[in-house]
N, C-alpha and C positions, 0 to 999 in steps of 0.2 A: 592567682589572679591579683592584679594590682587594681585597687579601687580608684575612682575619679579623684578623691581626696583621701589623705591618710586616715582621716576620721571625719564624719559628717554628722553633726548633731541636729541637722534639720533646719534650724533657724539661727540667725546671728546671735552672738553673745551679747548679753546686756550687763551693764555695770550699774550698781546702786549700793549705797551704804546700807539700805534697808534690806534685810534678808527675810525670805518667806519659807515656811516649812509646810509641806503637804505630804500626802500619802499616795503612792503610785503602786498599784498591785500589792498593797500591804507593806511596801517599803517606805520608810520615812526619808524624805529628800529635802534639803535646804539649799535654796538658790537665790540669787539677787532678784529683787522685785522687777517685774517686767519681762522675766524669762518666760518663754512659751512652755506649755505643758509638754510638747514634743521634746524640746531640748532638755527639760528637767528629767524626763524619762530616760533619754539617751545618756545623760550624766550618771544615772543610776543603773546603767547597763540594761535598760528595758528599751528594745528597739521597736518602735511603732512603725508599721508599714507606711510608705510614702512614695509619691512620684513627682508631685509638683514642688515639693519642698527640698531645699538644700541650704546648708549653712552659708553659702555664698550670697544668698539673696533674701530679701524680706519675704515673710510668709505671704502666700497668695490664696490658699485654701480652695483650690479648684478641683483637685483630683478625687476627693472624697475617700481616699484610702486610709487616712489617718484619723478617722472618727474614733472617739472614745466616749465612755460613759462617766459622768461626773455626778456624784451624789448631790441631790437637791437641784440639779439643773435640768431643764426640759430638753428633750431631744438628744441628739448625739453630735456634740460640737467637734469641729476640726481641731485637733491638738496643736497644729502649727500656728493657728491664729488665736488660740485661747491662752491668755496670760494666766500664770499661776496666781493663787490666792491663799492666804493664810488658812490652814486647816482643811484645804480642799482634799477630797478623796476621789481618786481617779482609778478607773478600771480600764485597762487597755485590751483585755482578752475576755471574751465570752461568746456564746453561740450566736447571739444577735449580731455582734460586730463581725464575727467571722463570716456569716452568711452575706452581710452587706459587702464586705471587702471582696469576697469571691465573685459576687454579682457584678460589682464595678469592674473588676479585672476581666471578667468574661466579656464585658462590652468592649473594653479596650482591645482584647485579643481578636474579637470578631471582625475588626477592620485593620488587622495588622498581619503582615506576611509571616508565615510560620517557616521561615528559612534559617532557623537558628544555627544549624550546623555550618552553613556557608556565610553567615552574616559576620561582618568584620568586628561586631561588638560581642560576639559569642563569648560568654564568660566574663563579659565586661559591660553587661546591660542591666540597668536597674529594673526595666520592665520584666525581663526574664527572671531576675532575682525575686521580685515581688510576686510573680506568678507562683513561684515555688514557696514563698513565705506564707501566702494565703491558702495554699493547698488547692490551687486550680487544677482539675484533672480532666475536665471536658468542656467544650464550648458548644452550646446548643444552637448557636446562630451560625448559619453557613454564609458562604460568599455569594449566594445566588442574587441577593439584592444589590442595591447601589453601594459602592465602596470606593476607597481611594488607592487600591492596590496597584493601579496602573498610572498613578501620578508621575509626572515627568521628573526625572532627576536633574538637578542643577550641578554641573561639574565645571562651571566657569571659573571658580576660584582655583588658583594653582595649588593651594595647600589643603583644602577640604572640600567635601561634597555635601550637598543637601538632597537627601532622598526623602521626598515628601510622602512616599508610600509607607514609611516607617514612623511618621510623625504622629504623636498622640495629643498634640495641641495643648501641652501642659503650660506653655508660655514661659518656660524657663529661659529659652534663648532670647525672647523679647525682653524679658525683665533684666537679663544680664547685660544686654546692649544698652538698656535704659539706666540701670542702677550702677553697674560697674564701669562700663565704658563711657556712657553719657553721649553716645552718638545718636541714639534713638533711630537707628537705621531699619529696625525690624518692627513688624506690627502683626496683629491677628486680623486678617481680612475676612469678611463675611461673618455669618452667624449660624449657630446650630451645626447641622451636618456640613454646611458649606464653609465652616471655619478653616482657615489655613494660615500658616506663617508666610508672610511676604516680605521681601526686601524692598525698602523704599516704595515706589509706586508700582509694585508688582514687577520689578526688574530682576535680572539675574544678580547674583551676589556681586559679581565682578563689576557690573555697571551701576550698582547702587551706591549709597553713601557708606556702606560697610567699609571699615578700615582694617579688617582682618586681624583684629586683636586676639581672636580665639576665645573670647568670653562665652560666646554662644556654643561653641564646640565643647568647652569645658563644662557648661551647664547642662547640655543635652543628656537625658537619661537613657536614650536609645541610640541606634545607629543612624538616626536622621542626619545629624551633623557629625561627620567622621573625618579625621585626618587621612589624607591620601596615603601617607606613609604607613598608617596602620592597615589600610586596605591592601597595600602592596607587600608589607613585611609580616603582618600578623601581630599578635599581642606581645608585649614585653614580658620578660621573666624576672627582672630585677631593676632597681632604680638607685640612682646616686644623686644626692642633693648637692647642687653647686650654685654658682652665681653668674648671671649673664655678663657677657663681655662686650656689650654695646654701650649704652649711654650711662650717665652718672646717677641714674636712679638706683641701680644695683639690685635688680630683681632676683629673687631666689627661685630656682627651678629644680624640679626633679627630672633628671635625664633618665627616661625609661628605656631600658636596654634589652637587646638580645645578644648575649656575649659582650663583644666590644662594639656592637653596632647600635647607634642611637635610633630608636623607633620614633620617639617623639619627645618634645620638651613640654613639661606640664608645670605651670606656675604653682609654686608652693604656697598652700594656704597659710602656713606658719611663717612665711617670709615677712620680716618686719618692715621691709621697704615697699612691698607690693601687695601683701595680703591676698595672694591667690590670683592677682590680675597680671596681664602681660600686654605686649604690643606685637605687631607683625614681625618685628625683627627678632626679638628674643624668643618668641614662641615658635617661629617657623624658619627664619633665615639662618640656618646653621649648615646648609649644604656646602658652604665654602670650606669647611673643615676637612671634607673628603673630596674636594674638587680636583679634577685632573690637572689643573694648572699648578697645583702645589709642587714645589721642588723638594725632593726628599733626599737628595745626595749633595754633600758639600762640593763646591766648585771653586776653582781659582783661575786667574789669567793674569798676564803681565800688563797688558794694555786693554782699554775698553774697546779697542778695535779688533782684539783677538777673540777667537772662539773660546767659549768656556770649556774647561776640562774637569770632568768629574773625578774626584779623588777621595781617598779615605778620610775619615775624621782626623786621624793622626796627622796626615799630611796637611790637611787644610789648617788645622790649629797651629802646627809648627810653622807653616808658611806665613800665616797672619802674624804670629808673634815675632818671627824673624824680621818681617817688614817693618813692624812698629819699632823694633829695636834699631834697625838700620836707619830709619828716618830720624829717630832721636839722636843717634850718634852723629848724624850728618848735619842736622838742622837745629838741634838743641832740645831740651826737655819739654818746652812748651809747644813744640811743633805738631803734637798730636792731641786728640781729645775724643770725647764720646757724647752720644745723645741717647737719653733714655726715652721711654715711651709711656704714655698714659694707657696704652692697651695692655701693658705688661703688669704682672703682679707686684705687690709691695716688695716681696722678697727679691724678685728679679731686678727691680729698679734699684733697690738698696745695694745689690751686688755690683751692678754696673758703676754706680757712683763710687763705691768702695774700690773697685778695680782701677778707676781713673785716678783717684786721689792717692791710693797706696801702691798701685802697680805702675801706672803711667808716671806718677810722681808730680802731678799738677792738679789744679782745680778746674780744668777745661771741660766741665760737664754742664750740659743744659738739657732742656726737655721741651717737648711740644706743649706742655702745660704753660710755659712762659708765653707762648704765642696766643694763648686764649685767656688765662685767668691770673697771670702774675699781678695785675693791678689789684685784684681782690686781696692777695696776700699783703701787698704793700699798704693799701688803703685801710684795711681792717686792722692790721698789726699796729699801725700808728694811731688809730683812733680808739679802738676798744681792746687791743692787746693780743688778739689771736687771729691767725690767718685762715679762718674758716667760717662757715655759716653757723648761725647761733641756735638753730632749732632742729627737730626731726620733722619728717614729712607729715606725720600725723598732727602736728601742731596746727596745720592749716584748718583743721576741722574746728578750731576754737577762734578762728579769725572772723572779725566783723567787716573789715575792709581788706581787700587783697589788691596790692599795687604791683602790677607786672611791668617792669621797665626793661626794654631791650632784650626780651626773651620771647620765645615762641613755644611754650610748653607742649602744645598738642602735637607739634612736629618733632621737637628736640627731646622732650621728656614726657612721652605720652602717658605712661602709667601714673606718674604724679599728676599730670594734667587731668586725668579722670577723677582723681581724688579731689583736686581743686574744684572741678566742675560740680562734684557732689555737694561741696560746701556752698558754692554759689547758688545751686538750685534750692538749698535750704534757706537762702536769704542773705548771705554775705554780699557786700557790694564790691564791685570791680572797677578799678582804674587801670587803664592800659596806656603806657607811653611808648609809642613805636612809630617810625616813619611810615610803616605799612599797615594795612588793615589785616591783621592776623586773624585766624579763625576764632580765637577766643573773644574777639570784640563782639561778635554776634554768632551764637550757636544755639541749638535747640534749648529753650527755656532759660537762656542766659543772654544778657546784653550788658555790656559795660556801661556804667554810669557816665564815665568820661573816657573818651579816646583822645589823648593828647598827641596829635599827629605831627610831631615835631620834625624839623629838617635834620638830616644826618649831620653829626658833628656838634650839635647844639645842646647836648645833654646837660652840661654844667650850667649853661644859661637857664635851662628849665629847672634844675634842682635848686638853684639859687632863688629863682622867682617863687617857687613853692615855699622855700624857707622864709622868704620875705613876708609872705602872707601869714605864716605861723607866728613869726616874731611881732609883726606890726599890728596884728589883730588880737594879740593877747592869748594865743593858743598854745603857748609853751607850757609844758608840765613843770612848773617852777620847783615844786617840792622834789621831783625826781632829779632835776638838774642840780639843785643845791646839794642833795644828798649823795648823788652818784658820780658827778662830773667835776672836772677842774673848773672852778668858777671863773678864774682869770681868762682861760681860753674861751669859755662860753661868752663872756662879756665882749671880748674882741670879735668873736664870730657874730654875736647879736648886732653889734655896731656895723659890721661889714655887710651883713645881708639886709640890714635896714636901709641901706643907702638906696636912693631913688633909682640908681642905675641897675639895681637888682630887682626892681619891681616887675610884676607881670606886664604892666603897660610898657615899660622900657624894653623888656626882653622880647615882647611880642614881635617886633620887627626882625629879631634874630632867629627866634625859634619857629615862627610861623603859627604858633598856638594862640588863639584868642585869649586875652587876659582874663576874661570872665570865666573861661573854662579852667584856667590855671587856679584862679581863686576858689572856684567851687571844689575842685579836686583837692586842694590843700586843706580846705575846711573839712571835707569829708574824711580824709585820712587822719586829721588831727583830733577829730571830735567824736567819731562814730564808734568808739570802743577799741577793741584790739586791732591794731593796724600791722599788717605783715607785708614786707617788701620782698619780692622775688625778682632777681635780675639775671641777665645772661650776657652773651658776648656782645650784644648791642650796647652794653655799658663799658665793657673792658677793652674792646678792640678799637680804641680811639687814641688820638694823641694826648687826650686828657682822661684816659681811662682811670688812672690812679686818683686823679682829682675827683672824678665822678663817684668812685667808691667812697671816698672821704665825705662827699656831699650827701650820699645816702646814709652813711653812719651818723653824720651831723643831724639830719632830719629825724632819724629814728630816736636818737638820744633826746633831742629837743622835745619830742612828743611823748617820751616815756615808753616807747614801743620796743624795749629790749628787756630780756631777763625773766620772761614768763612764757607760758604757752599761748599760742595764738598771735604772736607778734614776731619781731625779729628781722634780721638782715640775712637773706637766704640766696647765696649765689647758686645758680643751677649749672653744675659742672657738665661739660659737653660729653667727654668720653668716660668710659667706665672707671678709670682710675686716675683722673686728673688730680683729685684731692690727694690720693696716695702718693703719686709721683712727686708732688710738692712736699708732702710730709717726709719723704724718704731722703731728702737732701739732694735733689736733682739740679739745683741751681748752683752756679759757680761761686756764689758768695756764702752759701749756707750748708752746714751739716744737717743730718736728719733732725727734725724737730725745730727747724727754722732758727738755728743758732749760728751766728756769724763765724766765719773761719778765722777772723782776727781775734776772737775771744780766747785768750791764752788758757783759761781754765777748761773751757769746753774742748779746745783742741788737744789738750793734754790727756783728757779722758779717751779720746779716739786714738791718740798715739799709743797710749798704754794698751788699749784693747786690740789694736791692729798691728802693733809691734813695729811701727815705722815713724819717721819724722814726717810731719805734714806741713804744707805751706800755709802761711797766714795771709796771703794776698788772694783776692778773688781771681778766678780764671776767666776764660773767654766765654761770652754768650754766643749763641749761634750766629748772629749778624757779625760779631767780631771775628769769629772763625772764618766766615766768608771773606771778610776784608783782608784778614791775614793770609788766607789762601791765595787771593788775587795778588797780594804783595809778595808772595813767594816764601812766606814764613811759616805757614801752616800746611802740613803735607799728609797727615794721616788721620782718619776718622773711623770710629767704631759706632755703628748705628744699630740699636736693637729695637725693632718693632715700629719704626717711624719712617715716614716717607716725605722728607723735606723737599724733594724735587717737585712734589705736587702740592703740598700743604703750605709751604712758606711763601710769602709775598715776593713779587718781582721775580718770577720764575727764571727769566733769562739771566738775571744776576746770580741766582742760586746755581743754575747749571754751569755757568762759567766758572764759579768757584769750585764746584765738584770736579769739573774737567781738569782743573789745575793741580789737583791732589795726586799723590803717588800711590797711596794705598787707602782705599775705602772698603771697610768690612761691613757688610749688611747682613743682619740676622733677621730673617723674616720668613713668611709663608710662601710668598710669590715673588716673581721678578717684577717688583714694583718700579715706579719711575726712578727712585734713587738707586735701586739695584742695577739699573741699566748703566750707571756710572761707576759700578763697583768693580773691585779686583778680587775680592773674596766674598763668596756667598755661603753663609752658614744657615742651613734650613731650620727654622724655628718650629715651635709647637703651638697649636691652638689651645684655647682655654679648656677644651675637653680633654687635653692630654697632660694636664699639669696640676700640681697641688700648689696652694698658696692662698693669698688673700687679696681682695680689692677693698678700697675705701671709697664709698660713694659720696654724693654731694652733701649728705647730712652727717658726715664723719663716721659713718657706719662701716666697721670692719667686718667683712663677711668671708667665709671660707669658699675657696675655689677647690673643688675636689676632682681628682683624676677619674675619668670614666672610661678611658681607653689608653693604651700604652702609646708613647710618642711615636708617630709614624716615621720620624727620621732618627729614631733611636734615643735622642737626648731631649729632655725638657730644657727650656731656655736658661734656667738658673745653672744647670749642669754645663751648658756650653760656655757661659761666662766664667765659670770656675775652671774649666779646662784651659781657656785662654789665659786666665790669670796665672795658673800654674806654669804654663809654657813661658810666660813672661818673667817668671822667677819670683812671683809673689804668691806664696802657697795659700790655697783655700781647701779646706777638708770637710765641708758640710756633707752630711749623708742624707739629709731631708730638709725641705724648706722650713719645717718647724724649728730647726736649729737656727736658721737665719732669723726667724721671728723672735726667738729667745734672745738673740744678740741685739736686735732692734730694741726690744723691751729693756734690756740692760742699759742701753745708751741713750734712750729717748724718754724724757720724763713723762710725756703725755701717753706713752705706751707701756709704762712700767707694769701694769697689771694684765697685759695682753699676752695670751698664749693660745695655741691651738686647742688645748684642753678647755680653757676658759671660754673660748668662742663656741666650742661644741656644747658646753653646758648652757650658755645663754642664747645660743643660735646666732647672735651677732653682738658686737660691742661698739658703742659710739665713744670715741676718744674725746676728752682725756679719760683714761682708765688707770687709776693708781690707788694708793692707799686712801686718799680722800674720796675717791669715786670708784669703788671696787667693781661696780656693775656698769660703769660707763656714765656718760653725761648726755642725756637726751636734749636738755636745754642748758645753754651756757650763759654765763654772766648773771646768774641769779644772786641777788644781794649786792654784789660788786662786780666790776669788770675785771677781766684777767690782768689787765695792767694796773689795777687799783682804781683810779678815777678815770672816767672817760674823758677823752681829749678832743675838743672841737678844733678843727683846722680850717683855715681860710681857703676858699675855693674860688679864686678869681677865674672868671671865664676868659680863656685865651683862644681866639679863633684858630682853627687848623691852618697849617701852611698849604694844605691842598685846596686850591681855589678854583672855582668855575670861572670861565672866561668865554670869549666868542668862539674859540677853537674847541674848548671842552665845556659845554654849557650844562651838562647833566651830572648828577651825582650818582655813582654806582654804589650800592650796598649789597651785602651778601648774607646768606643764611642757609638753613638746612631744610630738608623735606622729610616727611615721616618715613617713607619706604627705604630711603638710602641713609648711609652712615658715613660721616666724615669723608675721607678720600675715596670711599666706595670699594676699596680692595676686597672687603668681605661681601657686602650686599650686592655688588655688581655680579657676583658669581652665584647668585640665587635667583629664584623666580620673582624677587622683588622688582626686577627690571620691568615686569609687566605693568607696574604702576608708573614708573618714572625711568625712562631709558636714555634720557639726555638732559643736560642742563639747559634751561631756557632763560631768555631775557624777558622779564616782565617790564612792560612800558605802558605808560598812561595813554589812553586814546588821543588826547590832545597832542602829546609829543609824537605819537605814531603818525597821526594825520599830517602834522607839519613836515614829516620826513618821508611821506608816501609809503609808510610801512603798514602792512596788513598782518593779521594773525597768521602765524606759520611761516612768514617770510624769513629769509636769512638776513641777519643784521650784523654788520661790522661794528665792533666796539673798540674805539681807540682811546688810549690814555697817554700820559707822559711816559709811562713805563713800557708800553707795547700795545699790541692789538690782537684781537681774535674775532671769531665769527660764531654767533649763536642763533638759534631759531627764536623768533619773537613770539611772545604771548601778550596780546594787547588786553589790558585789564585796569580797572580803576582801583585795584588793591593798593597800587602805588600812587603816590601823589604826582602831579605835574612837576617835572624837573628832576624826578628820582627814577632810577631804574634799578632792577634787582635781579640777582641770579643766585643759583646754588653752585656748589664746587665739588660735586661727587664724581665727575668723569674727567679723567686727565686730558682727553683730547679737546675738552671745552676750553681749557686754558684760562680759567677764571683768574688765576693768580699771575698770569702773564701781564694782566693789566693793573693789578693792585700794585701800589708803590711801596717803597721801603720806609715811608713815614711811620713813626712809632710813638708809643707812650713815653712821656718825658722821664718817667721814673724807672721803668722796667724794660723798655724796648719792645713791649708787646705791640705787634704790628697794627696799623690803622686799617684793617681790612674793610671797615664799614664806610669808609669815605674815600672815593676815588673819582676825580673829575674825568668825565669821558664824553665822547661824541658817539652817536649811533647813526649809522647810515645803511640803507638797504643795499645789499650786495648779492652777487650770484656765485661766488666761489670762496673756498676757505682762505684764511689769512696766510701770509707767508710763513708765520711761525707754525701754523697748523700743518702746512706742507712739509716743513722741516721736521716737525715732530713725528709725523707719520713715517717719513723716510727713515728717521733714526730708530723709531720703534720697530719697523720691519727689519732693519739691520740687526738690532739687538735680539729680536725673536729668532732670527735666522741663526745667530751665533749660539743661542740657547739650544735650538734644535740640533745643531751640529754636535754639541756636547752629548745630547741624549742619543743621537745616532751612533757616535763613537762608543758610548757605553754599551749599547746593544750589540754592536759589532764585536766588542771585546769579549762578550759573553759567549 
């Protein structure tokens, strides 16, 4: 039997420099002050019976199962709520305690179904276990009286059921929703016998505020809340610990298995990023891994108008290699390139960039990470010296002021958002800078002190006006700046931001944020103690994305909020391995470890290790590849795990470039939008089918462990190796651990990283080397990585994307909790029950002007194209701004985004598109063409499958 957690000491761990020694059943135990008697007993292998207590939650003391006797203390206190004391003598077993526990258990069982043999929790039920522990052998009270055995079962949620007949009203689910998740969607309704768990205002779970994070299911000690997968499949017989493949939080999970079939995913209590918590995606949305849409056979075709032909792996690899060789022979060495993905492991990404540099013989490698967070790398590298966030997630629990800029943590990084909300409920202050009223602005027991509701594209104007207040009101931490930063650069910056043009009053007309609000927010951040900044794509996906990151770094340095716990500059990475794909050298100008290809010494190291000559000139970024393709100079592309036809801006420009190429190799799970333009399809593997590592937003390197064999025979790293060998550049790795060993030899920040070391520590935050053998939770302690911090001038430059009479609205984009990125994974799960289409949020004023009502179809036109979405009329957006998500390809969100980009990195300006919205009654012309093309491509795919069946 697998337990709910690998170990449960009953109450949370306490930390204290003061230790307390006590006696428990004659055993001497020493624990930190503040530890509960229950936990102290468990640490000494004395298990006190319990039902309402769990290590996941604060003690509640309601079940009366854990009573103990303490010398000198009246009565029988609950061990879960009683803290230890020096010299305390505790007795956990005697006849009086045993009689009371049996009596309590008898009352529980008297109103509980005795269907253990057919119950889905049989062998996995704490109530069942405790009945055995206390020696309950008979129940004197029958079912003749009033009871809850016929209580209605709620099966509305697609992933779990709520069977009220089995509920013991222990409140663990309610407390989990409150303490862990912070949604406060559950409550105990009624009193005494009438007490029951209710969702929101006694609604079904599906109709309530519940976000399906699974915390209540995890906490439930009976079968009241049970995963439907457990009901259908039965209990697991073994488990494998791995890392979630969704967002950049990097949650650790136990995949609980029956053979090679996943029964359920259980958040790992020892997970350093999530501490036993989860969200609806990581906990439940894994059905895509075994979805019928997966392509499990390699396929090739000459033209994209031809039917696909299923072939052997040998033929597919040979054909792909021969086409790449042919193209280079005809068009030159630089006529091909490759794209890595943040959905892939570090080892897979490393191999792809190695293949391109050593096998293709050029630096034409880029990654989806550039279209989201490349400004982070550029801005932080140039100011503080390292292209990554400064803290670990737990650091937020030491923050006094949390400043969220251009990020929506509750939707994009929900597990970290829950931790952030815990800190806010403890009293930390919140500042939010966002054009939209995100959930975090006002949520149960939390309200932002300041919501700086700026206009899209004016981030730099806002950060300069905040800095103006800090400088002109004497709020600079002068001692920190003098000791830790370049004084000359600081003085230039001080003079710049002090200019009247950067004042909140001057910038108010640009940002739309009242000057008084800006001044109050700046004072709060600079003076209230530890100030931590968390930002997302609302910072980076702008024409001044790099400038804004520099501005954030300037503000943090000026206020001394870098280099200790509770502060820092924290980019919230969108996908599971955005940080890792950057670390692994996926950019055309950088080797792994962010070292430029023009550095002769660095390049020599890689040449020696890889046995080839490498080029010293940067290769093509993705937009350059598209332009070269349209010019006829770029003809071949290898894409692993990325869907540029849906995710990149100006879709029609992207698809035109793809159509002009002669060989596109797509390695993925499904026939995604890019694969519809491909000539070779190599079936990839899901995270459940591979070994490797992911690096999350806090630089945490965690193991991905194979829980089932690859359904298409090969893991992704093996496919890349086969292709490299066929191209004539030999790779002979036998396991991903060997790839990580090579990464460690060639990347200074990874020198101490190995699978063995990760297994020992459970995860490692880079840099990990001789100076930091166990990793680096907090960076820039004492001094910055670059030595002295450098202040850079951040002149506000308005975007080239202007509103006018034809396009009077600004469109900005973002994510929603239930869906992930391009939706290829989550759209193939029950998560569609919450969000089955992308909608356009529009302010009531703008909607009324255009005759648009909630639910109407709305045409959105920009300078790049037009599409049609259903309207959601809401005041979450401000007048003049509209908003949508981008999870469904038929929505065409990126048909209307332009190819404007960040000045330094080419990161697309997704967040600022001038548009017009008009009520319409039919799809756009692009959508009609899209549907026709999709139907054709699906027909060509079915033809391949039919031929394969016929051949058998």
